[in-house]
C-alpha positions in Angstrom: -18.8 19.4 -26.0 -22.9 19.7 -25.5 -23.0 18.0 -21.8 -20.3 16.5 -19.5 -21.7 13.3 -17.9 -19.3 10.3 -18.7 -16.1 9.5 -19.7 -17.1 8.8 -23.3 -17.8 12.6 -23.2 -14.3 13.6 -23.2 -13.7 11.4 -26.3 -9.5 10.1 -26.2 -8.0 9.4 -22.9 -4.7 10.1 -23.5 -5.5 13.7 -25.3 -7.6 14.8 -22.1 -4.5 13.9 -20.2 -2.6 15.5 -22.1 -4.6 18.7 -21.9 -4.8 18.6 -18.3 -1.2 18.3 -18.0 -1.1 22.0 -20.2 -3.7 23.5 -18.4 -2.1 22.8 -14.8 1.4 24.0 -16.0 -0.5 27.1 -17.1 -4.0 27.8 -16.0 -4.2 31.1 -16.8 -3.0 30.6 -20.9 -6.8 30.8 -22.3 -8.0 33.7 -20.2 -9.3 34.9 -23.4 -11.7 32.3 -24.1 -14.3 33.1 -21.3 -14.0 36.8 -21.7 -17.8 38.3 -21.8 -18.9 34.6 -20.8 -21.3 33.6 -17.9 -21.6 30.4 -16.3 -24.0 29.6 -13.7 -23.2 27.0 -11.2 -26.6 25.5 -9.8 -26.2 23.5 -6.4 -28.8 22.0 -5.3 -26.7 19.8 -2.5 -24.2 21.1 0.0 -20.5 21.6 -1.6 -17.2 22.3 -0.9 -14.6 21.7 -3.6 -17.1 21.3 -6.0 -18.1 24.9 -5.7 -14.7 26.3 -5.2 -13.0 24.2 -7.9 -15.6 25.0 -10.3 -15.2 29.3 -9.2 -11.5 28.8 -10.0 -11.9 26.8 -13.2 -13.8 29.4 -14.8 -12.4 32.6 -13.4 -8.9 30.8 -14.7 -10.7 30.8 -18.3 -11.8 34.3 -17.9 -15.4 33.6 -17.5 -18.2 35.3 -14.7 -19.3 32.4 -12.5 -22.8 32.8 -11.0 -23.5 30.4 -8.1 -27.3 29.6 -7.4 -27.5 27.5 -3.9 -31.1 26.4 -4.7 -32.4 25.7 -1.4 -31.5 28.5 0.0 -31.0 31.5 -2.5 -34.7 30.7 -4.8 -37.7 29.7 -5.0 -38.4 25.9 -3.9 -38.3 24.2 -7.6 -40.5 21.3 -8.4 -38.6 18.6 -10.0 -41.7 16.4 -10.8 -43.5 16.1 -14.0 -47.5 16.3 -13.9 -48.0 17.5 -10.4 -50.1 19.3 -8.8 -48.1 22.3 -7.3 -50.2 22.6 -4.5 -47.5 22.1 -2.0 -44.2 24.1 -1.0 -42.5 24.4 -4.3 -43.3 27.6 -6.1 -41.8 27.3 -9.3 -41.3 24.2 -11.7 -37.9 23.2 -13.3 -39.7 23.5 -16.6 -40.1 27.6 -16.3 -36.5 27.9 -14.3 -34.1 26.1 -16.4 -34.7 28.1 -19.6 -34.5 31.4 -18.0 -31.5 30.4 -16.2 -30.4 29.0 -19.7 -31.3 32.7 -20.9 -28.6 34.5 -18.6 -25.9 32.2 -19.0 -23.5 30.7 -21.8 -22.6 27.3 -19.6 -24.7 25.7 -17.1 -22.9 23.4 -14.2 -25.5 21.5 -11.9 -25.0 19.4 -8.9 -28.3 17.0 -7.6 -27.4 14.5 -5.5 -29.7 10.7 -6.1 -32.8 10.5 -3.5 -32.1 7.0 -2.9 -35.8 6.2 -3.1 -36.8 5.9 -6.5 -33.9 4.5 -8.5 -35.6 4.6 -11.8 -36.0 8.6 -11.3 -32.4 8.8 -10.1 -31.0 6.3 -12.8 -32.5 8.3 -15.3 -30.5 11.5 -14.3 -34.3 13.0 -14.2 -33.0 16.2 -13.0 -30.0 16.6 -15.1 -31.4 15.4 -18.3 -34.2 18.5 -18.0 -31.5 21.1 -17.6 -29.9 19.4 -20.7 -33.0 19.1 -22.4 -34.6 22.5 -21.8 -31.6 24.9 -21.1 -30.4 25.1 -24.4 -26.8 25.7 -23.4 -24.0 22.8 -22.6 -24.2 21.2 -19.2 -21.9 20.1 -16.5 -22.9 17.3 -13.9 -21.3 18.5 -10.5 -22.4 15.6 -9.5 -25.7 13.9 -10.1 -28.1 11.1 -9.4 -25.4 9.1 -10.7 -22.3 10.2 -11.9 -19.4 12.5 -10.7 -17.7 13.1 -13.8 -15.2 16.1 -13.3 -14.3 14.1 -10.1 -13.3 11.1 -11.8 -11.1 12.6 -13.9 -9.5 14.4 -11.5 -8.9 11.3 -10.1 -7.4 10.1 -13.3 -5.1 12.7 -13.6 -3.7 11.9 -10.0 -3.0 8.5 -10.8 -1.5 9.4 -13.8 0.6 12.0 -12.2 2.2 9.6 -9.2 2.0 6.2 -11.0 5.8 4.8 -11.3 4.1 1.6 -13.4 2.8 1.9 -17.3 -0.4 0.1 -15.8 -0.9 0.5 -12.3 -3.0 -1.6 -10.2 -6.1 -0.1 -9.0 -8.5 -0.8 -6.5 -12.0 0.8 -5.7 -12.8 -0.5 -2.0 -16.2 0.2 -0.4 -15.7 1.3 3.3 -18.4 1.8 6.2 -20.0 5.1 6.8 -23.2 6.3 9.6 -25.3 7.4 6.6 -26.6 5.9 3.2 -24.6 7.8 -0.1 -25.0 7.9 -3.5 -23.1 5.6 -5.7 -22.3 8.5 -7.9 -18.4 8.2 -7.0 -17.7 5.3 -7.4 -19.9 4.5 -10.7 -17.9 7.2 -12.6 -14.5 6.1 -10.8 -15.1 2.6 -12.0 -16.1 4.0 -15.9 -13.2 6.3 -16.0 -10.7 3.3 -15.0 -12.1 1.0 -17.5 -11.3 3.8 -20.0 -7.8 3.9 -18.5 -5.1 1.9 -19.2 -4.9 0.5 -15.8 -5.4 -3.0 -13.8 -8.9 -2.3 -12.1 -10.3 -4.1 -9.0 -13.5 -3.7 -7.2 -14.4 -4.6 -3.5 -17.2 -4.3 -1.5 -19.4 -6.6 0.5 -22.2 -8.9 -1.2 -25.0 -6.7 -2.2 -23.4 -3.7 -3.1 -22.6 -4.8 -6.8 -22.5 -1.0 -8.6 -24.5 -0.8 -12.0 -22.8 -2.8 -14.7 -23.2 -0.1 -17.5 -20.2 1.5 -15.1 -18.5 -1.0 -13.8 -18.1 -3.2 -17.6 -16.0 -6.2 -17.3 -14.0 -4.8 -14.4 -13.7 -7.6 -11.8 -15.1 -7.7 -8.6 -13.4 -9.2 -5.8 -15.7 -10.1 -2.4 -12.3 -10.9 -0.7 -11.2 -7.4 0.3 -7.5 -8.2 1.7 -7.3 -10.2 -1.7 -8.4 -7.8 -4.2 -5.5 -5.1 -1.9 -2.9 -7.4 -2.9 -0.1 -6.1 -4.5 -2.2 -2.5 -5.6 -0.4 0.6 -6.5 -3.8 2.9 -5.5 -6.8 2.0 -3.3 -9.7 4.4 -3.7 -11.7 4.0 -0.4 -15.4 5.2 -0.7 -18.5 3.6 0.6 -21.7 3.6 -1.3 -25.1 2.3 -0.4 -26.7 -0.4 -2.0 -27.0 0.3 -5.8 -30.4 -2.1 -6.0 -28.5 -4.3 -8.9 -29.5 -7.5 -7.6 -32.4 -6.5 -5.4 -33.9 -3.3 -6.3 -35.7 -3.2 -3.0 -33.0 -3.1 -1.0 -31.9 0.8 -3.6 -30.2 3.4 -1.3 -30.3 0.8 1.7 -27.5 0.4 4.4 -26.6 -3.3 4.1 -23.5 -3.2 6.4 -21.2 -1.0 8.7 -18.9 -4.2 9.0 -15.9 -1.9 10.5 -13.5 -4.6 9.2 -13.5 -2.7 5.7 -12.5 0.0 6.8 -8.8 0.9 5.4 -6.2 1.0 8.1 -2.1 -0.2 7.9 -3.1 -3.9 7.6 -4.9 -3.5 4.7 -2.3 -1.3 3.2 0.1 -3.7 4.4 -0.6 -6.0 1.1 -0.2 -3.8 -1.4 2.6 -2.6 -3.0 3.1 0.6 -1.2 -0.2 1.9 -2.5 -1.3 5.5 -2.5 -4.7 6.3 -0.6 -7.3 8.3 -2.4 -10.6 9.5 -1.6 -12.8 12.7 -3.0 -13.5 13.9 0.3 -14.9 15.1 3.1 -14.1 11.8 4.6 -15.3 10.2 7.8 -11.8 9.3 9.6 -11.6 6.2 11.6 -14.4 4.9 9.6 -13.6 5.2 6.3 -10.0 5.5 6.8 -7.9 5.4 9.8 -5.7 8.6 11.0 -2.7 6.6 10.1 -3.3 6.1 6.6 -5.1 9.2 5.6 -2.1 11.2 7.6 0.7 9.1 6.3 3.1 10.5 3.4 1.3 8.0 0.7 -1.9 9.5 1.3 -2.6 11.9 -1.8 -6.0 12.9 -1.3 -5.0 16.7 -0.8 -3.2 16.9 -4.6 -6.3 14.7 -5.7 -8.5 17.5 -4.4 -6.7 20.2 -5.8 -7.2 18.4 -9.7 -10.6 18.9 -9.2 -9.7 22.8 -10.8 -7.9 20.6 -13.4 -10.7 19.2 -14.8 -12.8 21.5 -14.2 -10.9 23.6 -16.4 -10.8 21.3 -19.3 -14.2 21.0 -19.6 -15.3 24.1 -19.6 -12.2 25.1 -22.0 -13.5 22.7 -24.1 -17.4 23.8 -24.1 -15.9 27.2 -24.8 -13.9 26.2 -27.5 -17.3 24.8 -29.3 -18.5 27.8 -28.6 -16.2 30.1 -30.8 
């Protein structure tokens, strides 16, 4: 595996889930695989679960993880090509990336969408520079359009908690005070489409996700109708993806609090499990009563971030043998 951005990069989903089960049961069984290997985890943006789970996964595999917080630990990095570097950026990614590659065996990169230039974001400009110039396998630790380690962990969690062969999974938009990227819902949609689930997306009009991620998923604009009979409810905010109106890209089109997941919403489900990638805005995305209920699985979902990252790193290390 040379890079990890999409569900297709993991190959057969069933085999990946079986491997995740084995990794979770015996996390230190492949300790020798990463001996004398180094992974550099580069963070352009803040992180809690992604940083800690990636470090833990690397340690479980015997690797030495190095964390670089770009905005605090290094020179400010220029990401645009062809610019005159007469501002506050001291180093260009084109030089920084191959230098980083020379110090490690695998690279993980976290770099959010800027939400101002859709073309720049959806081209995965920053992440693709790491793939092109580093000479190393590259993992998206959430990039402009995708968050594959999160979506893989979400699927692992659904597999663990499902009570029927083909559960109904609903991805629902929820309000938020800030404009957020589409990476999490994009990847969640992509991975659910690759899995054997009944998948429905619900959101206000204008929040349509890019078809390259949603595929043939059902879109239902009536949230309560979408939630009927659901086995899993995944709440997440995202800003306007600019699919139908590019000039609205990155904008907050609605803050309708009626979309917050509360007991009224959960009552129409089939005793669904509540999911969220965290961090979550309580009583905006989800009410206290729902996230604190026994049907909330956000903590085991977060714990599975170690498992998903470890499967990906394990496969990359095996390819390096």
